[in-house]
C-alpha positions in Angstrom: 0.0 0.0 0.0 1.5 3.3 -1.0 0.9 6.3 1.2 -0.2 9.4 -0.8 0.5 13.0 0.3 -2.2 15.7 -0.1 -0.6 17.1 -3.2 -0.5 13.6 -4.8 -4.2 13.3 -4.3 -4.7 16.7 -5.8 -2.6 15.7 -8.8 -4.6 12.6 -9.3 -7.9 14.5 -8.9 -6.7 17.1 -11.4 -5.7 14.3 -13.8 -9.2 12.8 -13.5 -10.9 16.2 -14.0 -8.6 16.9 -17.1 -9.4 13.5 -18.5 -13.1 13.9 -18.2 -13.0 17.5 -19.5 -10.9 16.4 -22.5 -13.3 13.6 -23.2 -16.3 16.0 -23.0 -14.5 18.5 -25.2 -13.6 15.8 -27.8 -17.3 14.6 -27.8 -18.5 18.2 -28.2 -16.0 18.9 -30.9 -16.8 15.7 -32.7 -20.5 16.4 -32.6 -19.9 20.0 -33.8 -17.7 18.8 -36.7 -20.2 16.0 -37.4 -23.0 18.5 -37.6 -21.0 20.7 -39.9 -20.0 17.7 -42.0 -23.6 16.5 -42.3 -24.6 20.0 -43.2 -21.8 20.2 -45.8 -22.7 16.7 -47.1 -26.4 17.5 -47.4 -25.6 20.7 -49.3 -23.2 18.9 -51.7 -25.8 16.2 -52.2 -28.5 18.7 -53.0 -26.3 20.3 -55.5 -25.3 17.0 -57.0 -28.9 15.7 -57.0 -30.0 18.8 -59.0 -27.4 18.2 -61.6 -27.7 14.4 -61.5 -24.6 13.8 -63.4 -22.0 11.2 -63.1 -19.2 13.6 -62.5 -21.0 15.2 -59.7 -21.6 11.8 -58.1 -17.9 11.1 -58.3 -17.2 14.6 -56.8 -19.6 13.9 -54.0 -17.9 10.6 -53.2 -14.4 12.2 -53.5 -15.6 15.0 -51.2 -17.0 12.7 -48.6 -13.8 10.6 -48.6 -11.7 13.7 -48.3 -13.7 15.0 -45.4 -13.6 11.7 -43.7 -9.8 11.4 -44.3 -9.2 14.8 -42.9 -11.4 14.2 -39.9 -9.9 10.8 -39.2 -6.4 12.3 -39.6 -7.1 15.1 -37.3 -8.8 12.8 -34.8 -5.9 10.3 -35.0 -3.4 13.1 -34.3 -5.5 14.3 -31.4 -5.7 10.7 -30.0 -1.9 10.4 -30.4 -1.3 13.6 -28.5 -3.6 12.4 -25.7 -1.9 9.0 -25.6 1.5 10.6 -25.7 0.7 13.0 -22.8 -0.8 10.1 -20.9 2.3 8.0 -21.4 4.5 10.8 -20.3 2.4 11.3 -17.2 2.5 7.6 -16.4 6.3 7.4 -17.0 6.8 10.5 -14.8 4.8 8.9 -11.9 6.5 5.6 -12.2 10.0 7.2 -12.2 9.1 9.3 -9.2 7.7 6.2 -7.4 10.9 4.2 -8.3 13.2 7.0 -7.0 11.1 7.4 -3.8 11.3 3.7 -3.2 15.0 3.7 -3.7 15.4 6.7 -1.4 13.2 5.0 1.2 15.4 1.9 1.0 18.6 3.9 1.3 17.1 5.8 4.3 16.2 2.5 6.0 19.7 1.1 5.3 21.3 4.2 6.8 19.1 3.9 9.9 20.1 0.2 10.3 23.8 1.1 9.9 23.5 4.0 12.4 21.6 1.8 14.8 24.3 -0.9 14.6 27.1 1.6 15.1 25.4 3.3 18.0 24.8 -0.1 19.7 28.4 -1.1 19.1 29.7 2.2 20.4 27.4 2.0 23.5 28.5 -1.5 24.2 32.1 -0.5 23.9 31.6 2.5 26.1 29.7 0.3 28.6 32.5 -2.3 28.7 35.0 0.5 29.3 32.9 1.9 32.1 32.4 -1.6 33.6 36.1 -2.2 33.4 36.8 1.1 35.1 34.1 0.3 37.8 35.7 -3.1 38.4 39.1 -1.6 38.7 37.9 1.0 41.2 36.0 -1.7 43.2 39.0 -4.0 43.2 41.2 -1.1 44.4 38.8 -0.1 47.0 38.2 -3.6 48.2 42.0 -4.3 48.3 42.5 -1.0 50.3 39.6 -1.9 52.7 41.0 -5.4 53.1 44.5 -4.1 53.8 43.2 -1.5 56.2 41.1 -4.2 58.0 44.2 -6.5 58.1 46.3 -3.7 59.6 43.6 -3.1 62.2 43.3 -6.8 62.9 47.2 -7.0 63.2 47.2 -4.1 65.6 44.4 -5.6 67.7 46.1 -9.1 67.7 49.4 -7.5 68.7 47.6 -5.7 71.6 45.8 -8.8 72.7 49.1 -10.8 72.5 50.8 -8.0 74.5 48.1 -8.1 77.2 48.1 -11.8 77.2 51.8 -12.0 77.6 51.7 -9.3 80.3 48.9 -11.2 82.1 50.8 -14.5 81.9 54.1 -12.9 82.9 52.4 -11.2 85.9 50.6 -14.4 86.9 53.8 -16.4 86.7 55.7 -13.6 88.5 53.0 -13.5 91.2 53.0 -17.3 91.6 56.8 -17.2 91.9 56.6 -14.4 94.3 54.1 -16.4 96.3 56.4 -19.3 96.3 59.3 -17.2 97.4 57.2 -15.8 100.2 56.2 -19.3 101.3 59.8 -20.4 101.3 61.0 -17.6 103.4 
């Protein structure tokens, strides 16, 4: 289904109006010429009937043939002009349709290429952003783990120091108690 713009509908409507007007004009012209031909033929026939001679009969026949020949020639030329203009109009419309179809196909192809490139570019950008985020997370987690490890080492050292101090004091107190008992 082909979508038509407003101007295309107007052109088609104008073509139909012109076609009907030309047909009406041709019929009127034909009837007008036919009336004049009939009038001319009847006048010639009256003249020839009055004379009733063989030469006049041949002249009448020759005149009728000449009138018909000229009318048919003129009518044929008119038909050829109409057919030629119709063929030009059809060719123009078809060429326009073909060019518009080609342009539409090129536009669709360009959109597909742009869409593919934009998707590729976005995926590439996203992978770079993801890689940067992973690097930042890895660095932060490593820093946090090292900081936590340092805190744990300090806490373990303090606990060990308190434990050693407590064991030293308890062993010193027990030795002191033994010395006191001995004395």
